[in-house]
C-alpha positions, 0 to 999 in steps of 0.5 A, a space after each residue: 251301558 256295558 260295552 266290550 269296545 268302549 268304556 264310560 270313563 271319558 271326559 267328553 262334555 255332556 251331551 257330546 254327539 262325538 262320544 255318542 257316535 263313536 260308541 255306536 260305530 264301535 258297537 256295530 263293528 265289534 271287537 275285531 277292530 284297530 282304531 287309528 284316531 286323529 288328535 281332536 276332542 275324542 283323542 284328548 277326552 278319551 285317552 289321558 295318559 296313562 289312562 284310556 277308555 277303549 277296550 280295543 287296539 287304539 292308535 293315537 295320530 296327528 291331524 295330517 296322517 289318520 288315514 295314512 296310518 290306517 293304510 300301513 296297519 291295514 297292510 300289515 294286518 293283512 300281511 300277517 294273515 289277520 282280518 281286523 276292521 281298521 277304523 280311521 277316525 277324525 273330524 274337520 282337521 283329521 279328515 276334511 282339512 288338514 288331513 284331507 291329503 292323506 285321506 284322498 291318498 288312502 282312497 285312491 290307493 284302495 286300501 281296505 279301510 273304514 273311514 268315519 268322519 265325526 263331523 261337529 262343524 267346526 274345530 271344537 278342541 281348540 276354540 270353535 274355529 271355522 273349518 270347511 265342514 262349518 255350514 254357511 253363516 254359522 258363527 264361529 271365533 274365527 268367522 263372528 257374525 257381525 254387522 258387515 259379515 254374517 258369519 262363515 261365507 262358503 257352503 259346507 264342503 261336501 266330503 262325502 260326494 268327494 270320497 264317491 269321486 275317488 272311486 270309493 266303493 261305499 260311501 254314506 252319510 249318517 247321524 247320531 240322531 238315527 243310530 239303527 240307520 248308523 249300525 246298518 251302514 257300519 255293518 255294511 261298510 264292514 262287508 266290502 272290501 276296499 275304502 268306505 267312508 261314513 260321514 257322521 253328523 255329531 252336534 256339539 252343545 258347547 260349539 253350537 250354543 244349545 242345551 246338552 239335553 238337545 243333541 239328539 233333537 238337533 240330530 234328528 231335526 237336521 235331517 228332517 228339514 233336509 239340511 243333513 240328508 241321510 244316503 248311501 252310494 254303493 259302487 257309484 249308485 245313489 240310495 236315499 235312505 230317508 226322505 225329509 218331511 222338509 220341516 222349515 229350516 228355521 226350526 233347526 236353527 232355534 236354540 243355537 247361538 251360532 245362528 241367533 244372527 240370521 235374518 229372513 233373508 239369510 234363512 230363505 237363501 239357506 231353505 232354497 239351497 236345501 231344496 235345490 240340493 234334494 232336488 239334484 239328489 232325488 234326480 240322480 237316484 231316479 236317473 240310476 247313473 254312476 256317480 263315479 263317472 260324472 265329469 
């Protein structure tokens, strides 16, 4: 596939959901973009010095400050009369954990940046450690499933709703299994002034333990089961973009080594959590309330 913004010359793993997502996002934005990318899989695999796979301005920053650097870049660009889309990209470390303080500050200050969180649900680049984005009961190298503890014990951090609470004018969830939906959300975000955030689901064959040909399958199955809702919140108003068929969550878990220890009881708990969450989402959409005004 030819591209004006990103080439095929990278060393990402076969079936990597992150590189798929990054390509989709950049294709939707176009060439007038400045990328500020946190340390992680995509930095390591796309920019081994002195080479780069990017055909647009790209800045490597640390885990801690991708959003801070993007804040400075956009203010400098506007001061010089520019109107580039300034894109801050990070994952579990760069946005959800280590870089969360910088993200929170950028959202609160209201910088005109687009934040994309590529979520593969663990620290894959450094050995598949758990993060706040790791789902409950997933097995990682720091939360290995055993006889006493069945993997991670906490539910996944709802980073999209946290961004809504910061007052961001546009927040959306997306999945690489639905590229048209993702492209439409990127283009909408590009048209809105102020901080925008897209939480992008990017399955990882290595970290999750599935065949590399199944990335899109799992990206779609997470949506079909209701585990990964597709929605957008524009100026506080929630809009659900796709209602799931509510296929049994067990269909999503099959074939993933990180979930091979799940018992019927644990699966039932997750199934209930999914349905409760969806009931609340549908209630909020129907009520038309401004989520930014919730206590």
